[in-house]
N, C-alpha and C positions, 0 to 999 in steps of 0.2 A: 701569855703571849705567849708562842710557840719560840722556841727556837731555830726553826728551821721550819718552812712553810713553802711545801712545793705543790702547783697545780697543773695538771694537761702538760706533763715536760717532755716533747719531744728533741730531740738529739738526732740531726743529721749529718752524714758528710759526703760527698760527692752523691747526694740524694739519696744514700741508703743512710735506713734509720738504725742510729745503735742504742736509742732508748727511745720507747711510742709508750705513751700517755699514763708516764707514773706520776705518781702522787705521794706524797710522803710528810708527813709531819711529827714534828722531834721536841717530845716535851723538856724543862730544862730538870738539870741535875740526871739526865737520865743516859744508859747507855742502850744505844740503839744499833742492832747487825742487820746492814743489807747483805742477803745471801744470794749468790748465782752461779751459774756454770760460767766459762771459758770465757767470755767476749757478750758478755747478756750487757756489759755497760757498768759495772760497778764501778770500775775508775774513774771512766767516762762521770759519773756522777758526782764524784769528789773534784773532779777540776771546773763543774760546773757552778759546784755550790763555794766554791773558794775564786772565781771567775777566770781561772787560766782558760779557761772554752766559754766564750769565743776570742776572748780579749785577747789570748797568746797563740791559742790554736786555731788561726783564723780561718782555716776551710772546712770547720764544723759551723753549722746552722744550730740556732737554741733559739725554740718557741716556750711559750708557755709563762709562769706564775713562778717567781723564785726569790725568798725573801731571807736572809739569814737576822738572826737579830734585829729583826725591824725595818733591817736597812738591806740594799741589794749587795752582793758578794764583793763588788770588788769596796766598795765604801766600808762595809765589816771588815775586809782585810786591811784597809789605810787604815782606822782605827784601834786595830793590831788585836783584833776579839778574836780571830781564828788563826789557829795551827795548821798545818797538812802537811802531814807525812808519806809521802810520797813511797813507789815502789822503787825506783830511781832515785836513790836519796844524795847521789856526789855531787850533783849543782846547788845543793841545798844548805853547803855551811858556806860560813863565812871569813871564817880563817883557816890556816894551813895545820894548825895543829891540834889537840883536843883543847886545852888550858886558853886559846884562843876563843873557843866557842862561850866558857862560862864567865872568861874578863869581859864579855860584851853585857852579859846579864847583870856582871857584878856579887857572882855566887859560887858556890862550887858543891858538889856533891861525894861524898866519901868513896862513894862507888866506883870512880872514874879518877881518883887521885893517883894509883897507879899507872894509869895511862896519860898522865896531865902531858908528856913531854911527847909524847907519839905524833906522828902528823896522821892524819884523816885519811890521806890516799892508802896506810899498813893497816888500818883496822878490818876486821870483817864487816860481811855486812847485819848481822846482826848486833853487833856492837857499834855498828851506823846507824841501826835503828834507835838501839836501846839512848844511842848520844841525843839524837833528835825528840826522842819522847822526853828524857830529860829537863834539856834546855825548852821545848815547849810547855811544860809543868812549872816551870821555875818561871816563866816571863808572864804569866798570869791570864793566860790564854780564858774567854767563855766556852769556845766551842773547839773539839781537838776531832780532828778527820784523819782516820788510820787507815792507811791502803794496803791489806794481807800483810798482818801483824805475823800471823801464823807462819807464815813463811819466810819470814825472817829470822826468827828466834826460837831456841830449843822450848821443851816444854819449860823447865826449870825457871830460866829466863821469862817465859810468857804467864806464868802463873805468879811470879810477884809482879811483872807489869801489871798484866790487870787486876791482881788486888791493891795497888797503890792506886789506879786509876777510880777503882770502886770506893775508896777512901776518900779522893779528893772531891768527887762529885757529892759526897755528902757531906762532907767541911768548907768548901770553896764553892759551892755551886757549878763545879764543870761538868759539861755536857758532851757527852763520845758520839760520834758514829762512826764506826767503823764499817767496810767493807770487806768481807772474808766466804771461802767458801768451805771450811773446815770450821762448820759449828759446832761439832763433838767436844774440842778443844777450848769453848769460850764461853757455852751457851750457860754455864752456870754464873756468870760474872755479867749477863746482859737481861735489859729490861725487856727487851722489845725484838723478835726476829721479822727482817721483811724480807720475798722473796723478788728477785728482778730476773726477768726470763726464765728459760724452762731448759730442764735437762734434755740431751738429744742422745738416741742409742742407737746402736748399730756400727758394724766394723767389718770392713774387707780387706781381704789379705792380698797381698800382689807379692810378684816374685821377688824369691831374695836374691838373685843372682847366685852367680859362682862362688862355689864354696873351696877350700883348701886346706891341705893337713895341715894341723895344729900339733905341735909336739914341745913341750917345755914352758918356757915362761916368757909372756909377753913383756911384762914389768918388772926388773928387778931394782930396788933399791936397798943398797947396803952401808951403814954406819951414815947416815945421812947429818949432817951439822948444818945449821941454819940459823941464822938472823938479820933483824929487821934493826941496822945503826945500833947495836948492841943487844937489842930487846929478843934475847934467845926463844926460837920456834922451836928448834928439832934439835935433838941432842942424841946422837947414834941411833936414828931413824932405820929401824930394816921393814921391808916391806915385799910381797911377790906375789903375781897375779900370773896364774895359768893360763895359756892360749886357749882362749874361746871361753873363759870364765867372766861371768858380771858379776863385778867386784865391790864393793861399796866402802867408802870412808865415813867413818860416824866421829860425832864429836860434839861439845856443845859450841855454843859462839867464842869465837875467840882463839879456840884451838888449833888452827893452823890446816883447815880441810883445804880451803880455796888454796891457799898458799904451795901445799905441797901440789895440786893438778897443777898448777903454774910453772912448776920448777919440773913437773913431767912432760908437759907442755913444752918446755926449751924458754917461756918469758922471762923466769928467773933463773939466773945462775947459782951453781951453788960451790962454797969454797972447800968444802971436805965432804968427803961422801963419793959412793960408785951410784950413777943411776943410766940403766939403759930401759928404753923405750921402743918398743916394734913401729917401725913408721911404714906407710903412712900414718899421721895423727891427725885427728879432726878433736877440737875442742871446743865446745858449746859455754863460754864464762857465765855468770849470772847476769850478766846485763850485755845479750848478746846484736841488741838491734844495731848499735852501731858499726857492724860490717856489713849490712844491707848495701846493695852496690845498687838496686835498681828500683824504678818507682811505681812496681806491682809485685804482689806476692806471683801470680803466674808468671811474670818475667825472671823471679827469681829464682824460682826453681828451675824453667825452661833453658835461663842461663847453664846452672848448674849442668844440667841433663848434656848440655851441647859439649861444654867446658872438660866433662869426666867420660864423653863420648859414650852415654845408656841410651838404652831402648825404650826405656820407660814412657808413659805415656804422660804428658803433664796432668791433663784432669783426672788421670786415675790415681797420682800420685798426690793427691789435692784431696779427693775423696778419701782416700785411705788414713790420713793425717786431718781429716777434719777440718781443713781452710778452705773446702771449694769454694764457700760462701764469701771468701773476703779475696779473691782471685782478682780482683781491679783495684784492691786497696793497698793505698803505700804501707811498705811493711813500715814506717815509723808513726803510724796509726795507729796498730793494733795493741789488744793488751798485753801482758806480761805472758798471760796463759797460752794466747795466738803465737805470739813471737817463739814462743816454746815449743811448740809445734810445727811452726814453721823452718825451724832449727833442725830438730828431728828430722823433717824430710828432708833436707839437705845431708844431714850425715848420713840418711841411709842411701842418696844418690852416690856420695863420693866413696862408701863400704871402707873405710879405712881399717888398716890393721888393728888400730888401738884407737877406740873413741872415749874423749875425757868430758863429764859432764857433772858441772858445778852447781848443787841444788837442784835436780832435775824434777822435783815435783811442787817449784818456785810458782805460783800462777794455775796450777792445774785444777781443774775438778774432777768429779767422781768417773765421767765419761773420760776426758783425757789423760786420768790416770790408765785408764783402759787402754789407749793409746799407746802411753807408755810401755804396759807391760805386754801388748804385743811386738813393739818395736824388740824390746830386749830379747824376747823368744827370738824374732829374724836372727839377732845378730850372734844369740848364745852359740856356743858348737862350732863357729866359723871366725868369727871377732872379738876383740875383749872389748870388755866394756867397766870403765871406772865411776864410779858417781861417789861425789863427794855430799853429804847432806847432813843435818841436826834430825831430821824425821826418821825415827827409828823403826819405823810402819816400812820402810823400804826394804828390810830384812827378809820381807816375805818375797821378795821380787829376785833376790841376789844369789850365785854359790857360796860367796865367802865373804867375810869383810875382815875391816879393822878398826880400833875406835881408839882414837886420839885423847888425851887426858891433858890437862894442865900443867902435869908435873912432868911430860913429855913422853910419858912411858907409853907403852900402846899394849892391847891385846888382839891376837891376831887366831 
């Protein structure tokens, strides 16, 4: 018996197909990777297999045969046979602290004892992802569904996680279906690779808008100290970003990258140290979907053009950022990669002096990375960009970088 059996699957929203004529068979004890470009339907597929589509996301229409462990997706979830780790993890925790999650299971993992009293809201995305995977594996599920694990975890954590999953597949009969576009990082651990959707090529350039004279530093951080209720994050941190520079903040999961960007964006207040950031600031968080205010991608871009009094053509902006095919879609129905490209389009329109992007490669395929590279080139020399990421490949796109360590020391 196959763990997952999908035949002639069609998924559509507002009459537009997200997945069309897709078939999938997953054998027991295997690790299957579904790859595809941003917007190809990878995350949608997992939501279908876990029953969220169409039972929660009711605007979607689903046709075809779907069976999970011999049951319908909803029945398999009710039986506790499936664990699903989404890209947006904040709504999937039962308790407010790390210890609450393990108390529900009645078991502990040594890797998390140092974080036992931390609030879930204080953890980095990488730590949240590892926590969800760990609790899922302890719960004894038969099928584990993972959405973009490479986007959330640093290389060291990813290798440890995939090794543990590989061992559990052999020892306890776990089956894993993961969707991702960075095949090179996990190819050695998977049994089957399946493609969904196709890559798009081509990129057009639009006007950069007015440039301004730059001199000195746009971001200055001196002797910064910061903690979460006694848990020290920064101790005497210094950082300097030149005007017109593309700058990256690197580090493993939990090293303080997202915290630093929130401080620069004035979301978190510091008790000690000096922080100066050139304004206006535009901040793109890891999960930016909650800030959209209209019901369509077209309306969102058009609203920003009107508010910021730009003369850009809406359709031209949509084409450049490869979201023209999404113009009628509600931002809340987009994939993480599509949301990223929409956020970049809005940042382009606002043309801030300082742009802060948390995990810029999150959910981006090779084509979307080309959009990001082009975008950074447009900003370079006239605007400052600070990128926070665990993806060391970003070094090829930046002018300077800083690496955060767990001992709170840095290299710049």
